[in-house]
C-alpha positions in Angstrom: 14.3 -3.8 10.6 15.5 -2.9 7.7 13.2 -5.1 5.5 10.2 -3.4 7.5 11.9 -0.2 6.1 11.6 -1.8 2.6 8.1 -2.7 3.1 7.2 0.9 4.1 9.2 2.5 1.0 7.2 -0.3 -1.0 3.7 0.7 0.3 4.9 4.5 0.0 5.4 3.5 -4.2 2.7 1.6 -4.4 0.6 4.3 -3.0 2.2 6.5 -5.2 1.8 4.5 -8.6 -2.4 3.7 -7.7 -2.5 7.6 -7.7 -0.9 8.1 -10.4 -3.0 5.5 -11.9 -5.9 7.4 -11.8 -4.0 10.6 -12.9 -3.2 8.6 -16.0 -6.6 8.9 -17.6 -6.2 4.9 -19.1 -2.6 5.8 -19.7 -3.2 8.6 -21.6 -1.5 11.1 -19.9 2.3 10.5 -20.5 3.7 12.0 -17.1 0.9 9.7 -14.7 1.6 6.4 -16.8 5.4 7.1 -16.4 4.8 7.6 -12.6 2.7 4.4 -12.3 4.8 2.4 -14.0 8.1 3.2 -11.9 6.3 3.2 -8.8 4.5 0.0 -9.6 8.5 -1.3 -10.6 9.7 0.0 -7.5 7.2 -1.5 -5.0 7.0 -4.7 -6.2 11.5 -4.9 -6.3 11.0 -3.9 -2.6 8.5 -5.6 -1.4 10.5 -8.7 -3.2 13.3 -7.6 -0.9 11.2 -7.6 2.5 10.4 -11.1 1.7 14.1 -12.8 2.4 13.0 -12.6 5.7 9.2 -11.7 6.4 6.1 -14.1 5.2 4.8 -13.6 1.8 1.3 -13.7 3.8 2.3 -11.5 6.3 4.2 -8.9 4.2 1.3 -8.8 1.9 -1.0 -8.5 4.7 0.5 -5.0 5.4 1.1 -4.1 1.9 -2.4 -4.5 1.5 -3.9 -2.8 4.6 -1.6 0.0 4.5 -1.7 0.9 1.0 -5.8 0.9 1.3 -5.7 3.2 3.9 -3.0 5.3 2.1 -4.4 5.1 -1.1 -8.2 6.2 0.4 -6.7 9.4 2.0 -4.7 10.3 -1.4 -8.0 10.0 -3.1 -10.1 12.4 -0.2 -7.5 14.7 -0.5 -6.7 14.7 -4.3 -10.1 13.3 -6.1 -12.5 14.5 -3.2 -13.7 11.3 -3.2 -14.9 11.2 0.7 -15.7 7.3 2.0 -18.9 6.6 3.6 -19.7 5.4 7.1 -19.7 2.0 6.0 -16.4 2.5 4.2 -14.7 4.4 7.1 -15.3 1.1 9.3 -14.3 -1.6 6.9 -11.1 0.6 6.8 -10.6 0.9 10.6 -11.0 -2.9 10.4 -8.4 -3.8 7.9 -6.2 -1.4 10.3 -7.0 -3.7 13.3 -6.2 -6.4 11.1 -2.8 -5.3 10.6 -2.5 -4.4 13.6 -3.4 -7.8 15.5 -0.9 -9.6 12.7 2.3 -7.5 13.9 1.7 -7.6 17.5 0.3 -11.0 18.1 1.2 -13.3 15.3 4.0 -15.5 15.6 4.3 -15.9 12.2 5.3 -12.2 12.1 9.0 -11.6 11.8 10.1 -9.3 14.3 
């Protein structure tokens, strides 16, 4: 269960880093640029810790799926980037895929 906590924290740091990447304006703003760099370092370190017991494909599917949804939510709130209906349907399919992997896959580490 500790490895899933590491994965959750990795996703949070990746979401913060990606959101700050937009705010860094191509690394021309110091603080958002530093947050981006530190966030990605923390995210990848924490992701590496999860790979001790969670298969890489499963960890990455969860990481990317949840990360996509969280970054989209940040985009809506912070940057007023509202997704259209096809994007929302795609996000729902991504969420469904992560659920299927975690609930039904024997590959997933529980």
